[in-house]
N, C-alpha and C positions, 0 to 999 in steps of 0.2 A: 209315474215314479220319477222320470227325468224332470218334469215340471216342478215337483216338490223339492227335489234336490237343488235345482237352480234357484228356487225361491229361498231355500235355506241358506245358500251361499250369499245371496244378495242381502238377506237379513243380517247375516253374520258380518258382512262387509260394512253395512250401515252402522251396526252396533260398535264395531271397532273404530270407525271414523268418529262417531259421537264420543266415545271414550277418549280417543286421542285428542280431539279438540276441546273436550270438556276438562281435560287434565291440565291444559295450559292455564297459567296464571294471568290475570289481567292487571296485576300490580306493576306499575312502571317504577322500577328501582333506579335511582340516580346512578349514572355510569361514572361520573367524576365526583365521588363523595369524599375526596381528600380535603381535609380542613387545614388551612395554612394561616400562620400569623403574619400580618403585614407590618413591616418595619419601614420607618421613614426617617431620613436625616432631617434635623431641625436646627434652628438657631442660626449662627453666623455662616456655617458651612452646610449647605443643602445639597451639594453635589461633591462626591469624593473624587479628587483628581488622581488619586493613587489606585493601584490594583487591589481589589478585595477578593479574598478567598475565605469562605466560611465552612468549617467542618464541625463534626460532633462525634461523640463516642456512642455507639449503639449499645443496646442492652447485652449483647454477646461479647462486648469488650473491643470490637473492631472499630476503627475510625471510618467515617464516610464523609465525602465532600458534598455539601449541600449547594454551594454556590462557588463556581470555579473561575478565577481570574477575570473578574468584571471590572472594567475601567469606566469611571464616570457614574457610579451608582448613586442614586438619590433615594430610591425606594426598592424594596424587594420583599418577596414572600417566601417563608420557610415553613416546611412541615413540622408538626409537633409529634412527639411520641404519644402513643395511645394510653399507656398505663403508668409511666414514670411520673412521679410527683414534681420532679425538676428536670428540665432540659438544659444541658450545658453546651454552649456554643463557643467556638474558637474563631475569633475575627482576626485573620492574618492580613494586615495592611502593609503593602510594600511599595516603595518608590525606588528611584535610582540611588538615592542617598541613604535610605534607612529601611528597616523592616521591624514591625512590632506585632505582637500577638496580644489581644485583649480577650479575656475570658468572661462570658456572660452566662449567668445562671438564672433561668426563668422558672419561677415556682408557679404551680398551677393546680387546680382541682380538675379532675377528669369526669366527664358525664357521658354515659352511653345514651344515645337517642334511638328509640325503636321506631321503625317505619312499617315493616311487615316481616312475616316469617321468611318470605322468599328473598329478602334483601339482606345484605351484610350490614352489621351495625354501623351507625354513624357516631363518631365521637365529637363532643363539644368540650370546650375548656373554659375555665374562669381563671384568668391570670391573677395571682395573689401577691407577687413580689418579683423584683429583679435586683440582682446584685452583679457587680462587674469590677474588673481591674481598671486602672486609670492611666494606661500608657498613652493611648490616643483618644479614648472616650472620656469626656468630661462628666456627663450624667446621662441617665436613661429614665424616661417617664412612661408609665403605663397610661396611654391615652384612652383606650377602650378595653376593659378587662374581659369582655365576652367574645370568645373566638368560636364562632358558630358556622355551620354550613351556609354558604352564600354571602359571607361578609367580606367580599373581595374589595369593596370600595372604602372600607373603614381602616384607618391606621390604628393598629393596636399598640404599637410601641414606638416612641419617638426617641431617637438617639442624637445627643448633642456631642459633637466632637470638640476637642480643645482647639481653639482658634490660633494659639501660639505655634501649633505644629504646621500651620499653613500660611 
């Protein structure tokens, strides 16, 4: 009786171990699946000598700072919203003698990429247009419209600043 009870406990323990290990997923979900748009200063001014702060308005109406008080910026990466068709960014450029705010509206198509049921969805974007004010910014060009996971080396948007401001 004691031997059969001990065998039953061992069998039960093995079955629990197999179920526990068998329930684990073998899918390797990416830990950093945040997709960002890469911006690059281009033209005559490739490094901003002034202080740059970039903010946006979130879907709940609150403001949030994306880039805070950067001096000497030449390139930067900013996150995109998942579902909004247009992201509005406020570029606050300030020096000792002046302060300007340019508004940039980036229009895009949003695509959900499926990797596995165990993973959170990954969003990709296709940039369709950019509009902006002209206080410090002269023009903006979409260099690469495909904002996808792992596109960290590609500049998506080129920003040309007015050279008469510097």
